[in-house]
Backbone as JSON Lines, residues from 0, in Angstrom:
{"i":0,"aa":"M","n":[-15.57,26.07,16.76],"ca":[-14.43,26.04,17.64],"c":[-14.71,25.06,18.77]}
{"i":1,"aa":"K","n":[-13.71,24.27,19.12],"ca":[-13.8,23.35,20.26],"c":[-12.8,23.82,21.31]}
{"i":2,"aa":"A","n":[-13.31,24.09,22.5],"ca":[-12.46,24.58,23.59],"c":[-12.5,23.61,24.76]}
{"i":3,"aa":"L","n":[-11.39,23.55,25.47],"ca":[-11.27,22.75,26.68],"c":[-10.84,23.69,27.8]}
{"i":4,"aa":"V","n":[-11.65,23.78,28.84],"ca":[-11.35,24.64,29.98],"c":[-11.06,23.72,31.17]}
{"i":5,"aa":"I","n":[-9.84,23.76,31.64],"ca":[-9.4,22.96,32.77],"c":[-9.1,23.92,33.92]}
{"i":6,"aa":"Y","n":[-9.58,23.58,35.11],"ca":[-9.39,24.5,36.23],"c":[-9.1,23.74,37.53]}
{"i":7,"aa":"D","n":[-8.5,24.45,38.46],"ca":[-8.31,23.98,39.82],"c":[-8.94,25.02,40.72]}
{"i":8,"aa":"S","n":[-9.72,24.59,41.69],"ca":[-10.39,25.53,42.58],"c":[-10.49,24.93,43.97]}
{"i":9,"aa":"R","n":[-9.92,25.61,44.91],"ca":[-9.92,25.1,46.28],"c":[-11.19,25.51,47.03]}
{"i":10,"aa":"F","n":[-11.62,26.76,46.84],"ca":[-12.78,27.26,47.57],"c":[-13.97,27.59,46.67]}
{"i":11,"aa":"G","n":[-13.83,27.34,45.37],"ca":[-14.94,27.54,44.45],"c":[-14.89,28.82,43.62]}
{"i":12,"aa":"N","n":[-14.01,29.74,43.96],"ca":[-13.95,31.0,43.21],"c":[-13.43,30.79,41.79]}
{"i":13,"aa":"T","n":[-12.36,30.03,41.65],"ca":[-11.81,29.79,40.31],"c":[-12.77,28.96,39.48]}
{"i":14,"aa":"K","n":[-13.51,28.08,40.12],"ca":[-14.53,27.29,39.41],"c":[-15.59,28.22,38.82]}
{"i":15,"aa":"Q","n":[-16.0,29.23,39.58],"ca":[-16.99,30.18,39.07],"c":[-16.45,30.94,37.86]}
{"i":16,"aa":"V","n":[-15.19,31.36,37.94],"ca":[-14.58,32.07,36.82],"c":[-14.48,31.14,35.61]}
{"i":17,"aa":"A","n":[-14.05,29.9,35.84],"ca":[-13.93,28.93,34.75],"c":[-15.28,28.69,34.09]}
{"i":18,"aa":"R","n":[-16.33,28.63,34.89],"ca":[-17.68,28.42,34.34],"c":[-18.1,29.6,33.45]}
{"i":19,"aa":"V","n":[-17.8,30.82,33.88],"ca":[-18.13,32.0,33.06],"c":[-17.34,31.97,31.75]}
{"i":20,"aa":"V","n":[-16.05,31.61,31.84],"ca":[-15.23,31.51,30.63],"c":[-15.82,30.46,29.7]}
{"i":21,"aa":"A","n":[-16.19,29.29,30.25],"ca":[-16.77,28.22,29.44],"c":[-18.09,28.64,28.83]}
{"i":22,"aa":"D","n":[-18.94,29.29,29.6],"ca":[-20.23,29.75,29.08],"c":[-20.05,30.75,27.95]}
{"i":23,"aa":"T","n":[-19.1,31.66,28.12],"ca":[-18.84,32.67,27.09],"c":[-18.28,32.02,25.83]}
{"i":24,"aa":"L","n":[-17.32,31.1,25.98],"ca":[-16.78,30.4,24.82],"c":[-17.84,29.53,24.16]}
{"i":25,"aa":"G","n":[-18.78,29.03,24.95],"ca":[-19.85,28.2,24.43],"c":[-20.75,28.92,23.46]}
{"i":26,"aa":"E","n":[-20.71,30.24,23.46],"ca":[-21.49,31.02,22.49],"c":[-20.88,30.93,21.1]}
{"i":27,"aa":"R","n":[-19.62,30.47,21.01],"ca":[-18.9,30.38,19.74],"c":[-18.61,28.96,19.29]}
{"i":28,"aa":"G","n":[-18.93,27.98,20.14],"ca":[-18.62,26.6,19.78],"c":[-18.86,25.67,20.94]}
{"i":29,"aa":"T","n":[-18.26,24.5,20.88],"ca":[-18.43,23.52,21.95],"c":[-17.31,23.69,22.99]}
{"i":30,"aa":"V","n":[-17.69,23.48,24.23],"ca":[-16.74,23.67,25.33],"c":[-16.89,22.5,26.31]}
{"i":31,"aa":"Q","n":[-15.75,22.03,26.77],"ca":[-15.74,21.04,27.83],"c":[-15.08,21.68,29.03]}
{"i":32,"aa":"L","n":[-15.75,21.65,30.18],"ca":[-15.26,22.22,31.43],"c":[-14.91,21.07,32.36]}
{"i":33,"aa":"V","n":[-13.63,20.99,32.77],"ca":[-13.16,19.84,33.55],"c":[-12.26,20.3,34.69]}
{"i":34,"aa":"P","n":[-12.52,19.82,35.91],"ca":[-11.58,20.09,37.0],"c":[-10.25,19.37,36.72]}
{"i":35,"aa":"V","n":[-9.15,19.98,37.09],"ca":[-7.83,19.43,36.77],"c":[-7.65,18.02,37.33]}
{"i":36,"aa":"N","n":[-8.26,17.74,38.46],"ca":[-8.1,16.41,39.05],"c":[-8.95,15.34,38.38]}
{"i":37,"aa":"E","n":[-9.76,15.74,37.39],"ca":[-10.57,14.79,36.64],"c":[-10.15,14.67,35.18]}
{"i":38,"aa":"V","n":[-9.1,15.38,34.8],"ca":[-8.63,15.3,33.41],"c":[-8.1,13.91,33.16]}
{"i":39,"aa":"D","n":[-8.61,13.28,32.12],"ca":[-8.24,11.91,31.81],"c":[-7.36,11.89,30.57]}
{"i":40,"aa":"G","n":[-6.08,11.73,30.76],"ca":[-5.16,11.65,29.63],"c":[-4.84,13.01,29.04]}
{"i":41,"aa":"F","n":[-4.24,12.98,27.89],"ca":[-3.78,14.2,27.24],"c":[-4.19,14.22,25.79]}
{"i":42,"aa":"E","n":[-5.41,13.86,25.51],"ca":[-5.89,13.82,24.14],"c":[-6.46,15.18,23.78]}
{"i":43,"aa":"F","n":[-5.69,15.95,23.02],"ca":[-6.12,17.28,22.63],"c":[-6.55,17.33,21.17]}
{"i":44,"aa":"E","n":[-6.73,16.16,20.56],"ca":[-7.13,16.1,19.16],"c":[-8.43,16.89,18.95]}
{"i":45,"aa":"G","n":[-8.4,17.79,18.02],"ca":[-9.58,18.57,17.7],"c":[-9.81,19.77,18.6]}
{"i":46,"aa":"V","n":[-9.0,19.94,19.62],"ca":[-9.14,21.09,20.51],"c":[-8.49,22.3,19.86]}
{"i":47,"aa":"D","n":[-9.28,23.36,19.71],"ca":[-8.78,24.59,19.11],"c":[-8.22,25.55,20.16]}
{"i":48,"aa":"L","n":[-8.75,25.46,21.37],"ca":[-8.35,26.39,22.42],"c":[-8.31,25.65,23.75]}
{"i":49,"aa":"L","n":[-7.2,25.77,24.44],"ca":[-7.05,25.2,25.77],"c":[-6.92,26.35,26.76]}
{"i":50,"aa":"V","n":[-7.79,26.36,27.77],"ca":[-7.73,27.36,28.83],"c":[-7.46,26.61,30.13]}
{"i":51,"aa":"L","n":[-6.41,27.01,30.81],"ca":[-6.03,26.38,32.07],"c":[-5.99,27.46,33.14]}
{"i":52,"aa":"G","n":[-6.76,27.27,34.2],"ca":[-6.8,28.28,35.24],"c":[-6.75,27.67,36.62]}
{"i":53,"aa":"G","n":[-6.2,28.41,37.52],"ca":[-6.14,27.95,38.9],"c":[-5.74,29.09,39.81]}
{"i":54,"aa":"P","n":[-5.92,28.9,41.09],"ca":[-5.53,29.93,42.04],"c":[-4.01,29.98,42.17]}
{"i":55,"aa":"T","n":[-3.52,31.13,42.56],"ca":[-2.1,31.2,42.89],"c":[-1.94,30.81,44.34]}
{"i":56,"aa":"Q","n":[-0.94,30.02,44.59],"ca":[-0.66,29.6,45.96],"c":[0.83,29.75,46.18]}
{"i":57,"aa":"R","n":[1.18,30.49,47.2],"ca":[2.58,30.81,47.49],"c":[3.26,31.46,46.29]}
{"i":58,"aa":"H","n":[2.55,32.39,45.67],"ca":[3.06,33.18,44.54],"c":[3.36,32.32,43.31]}
{"i":59,"aa":"G","n":[2.65,31.25,43.12],"ca":[2.86,30.4,41.95],"c":[1.63,29.56,41.64]}
{"i":60,"aa":"L","n":[1.83,28.57,40.8],"ca":[0.74,27.67,40.43],"c":[0.31,26.82,41.62]}
{"i":61,"aa":"S","n":[-0.94,26.44,41.62],"ca":[-1.39,25.51,42.65],"c":[-0.72,24.16,42.42]}
{"i":62,"aa":"P","n":[-0.55,23.37,43.46],"ca":[0.1,22.07,43.29],"c":[-0.6,21.17,42.26]}
{"i":63,"aa":"A","n":[-1.92,21.21,42.2],"ca":[-2.65,20.36,41.25],"c":[-2.38,20.78,39.81]}
{"i":64,"aa":"V","n":[-2.36,22.08,39.55],"ca":[-2.07,22.57,38.19],"c":[-0.62,22.25,37.82]}
{"i":65,"aa":"R","n":[0.28,22.5,38.73],"ca":[1.7,22.21,38.46],"c":[1.9,20.72,38.17]}
{"i":66,"aa":"A","n":[1.28,19.86,38.97],"ca":[1.42,18.41,38.77],"c":[0.87,18.0,37.42]}
{"i":67,"aa":"W","n":[-0.28,18.55,37.03],"ca":[-0.87,18.22,35.73],"c":[0.03,18.66,34.59]}
{"i":68,"aa":"L","n":[0.55,19.86,34.67],"ca":[1.44,20.36,33.62],"c":[2.69,19.5,33.5]}
{"i":69,"aa":"E","n":[3.21,19.05,34.62],"ca":[4.43,18.24,34.59],"c":[4.19,16.85,34.0]}
{"i":70,"aa":"L","n":[2.95,16.4,33.98],"ca":[2.62,15.09,33.42],"c":[2.46,15.1,31.9]}
{"i":71,"aa":"I","n":[2.31,16.27,31.32],"ca":[2.11,16.36,29.87],"c":[3.41,15.98,29.16]}
{"i":72,"aa":"P","n":[3.36,14.97,28.31],"ca":[4.57,14.56,27.59],"c":[5.08,15.68,26.68]}
{"i":73,"aa":"R","n":[6.39,15.74,26.54],"ca":[6.99,16.74,25.65],"c":[6.45,16.56,24.24]}
{"i":74,"aa":"G","n":[6.19,17.66,23.59],"ca":[5.75,17.63,22.2],"c":[4.25,17.61,22.01]}
{"i":75,"aa":"V","n":[3.49,17.37,23.07],"ca":[2.04,17.31,22.94],"c":[1.46,18.66,22.51]}
{"i":76,"aa":"M","n":[2.05,19.72,22.97],"ca":[1.52,21.06,22.68],"c":[2.1,21.65,21.39]}
{"i":77,"aa":"R","n":[2.68,20.84,20.56],"ca":[3.22,21.34,19.29],"c":[2.16,21.32,18.21]}
{"i":78,"aa":"G","n":[2.43,21.99,17.14],"ca":[1.53,21.95,15.99],"c":[0.41,22.96,16.11]}
{"i":79,"aa":"P","n":[-0.74,22.64,15.55],"ca":[-1.84,23.6,15.48],"c":[-2.29,24.12,16.83]}
{"i":80,"aa":"L","n":[-2.35,23.27,17.86],"ca":[-2.79,23.74,19.17],"c":[-1.85,24.8,19.7]}
{"i":81,"aa":"R","n":[-0.56,24.56,19.64],"ca":[0.41,25.51,20.16],"c":[0.35,26.83,19.39]}
{"i":82,"aa":"S","n":[0.18,26.76,18.1],"ca":[0.17,27.99,17.31],"c":[-1.03,28.86,17.61]}
{"i":83,"aa":"R","n":[-2.05,28.3,18.2],"ca":[-3.25,29.07,18.53],"c":[-3.21,29.61,19.94]}
{"i":84,"aa":"L","n":[-2.28,29.15,20.76],"ca":[-2.25,29.6,22.15],"c":[-1.67,31.0,22.25]}
């Protein structure tokens, strides 16, 4: 299994949680742990599991997570990746 863990963390707490998630998933396959502000492009080829985490701010997504999600072109999450989410 190939997993991609993307996170946003303002004070480091969500980063710690993301690291634990990545370490746990790493027991079952390969994992890439990336801060949302360092995600380069939208190449999900070969990714079996996408985990996206961030703090809630003002009862919603953090601005960085929201901005990243809005940049994903329509249709990218279709097919095998979407069916596994």
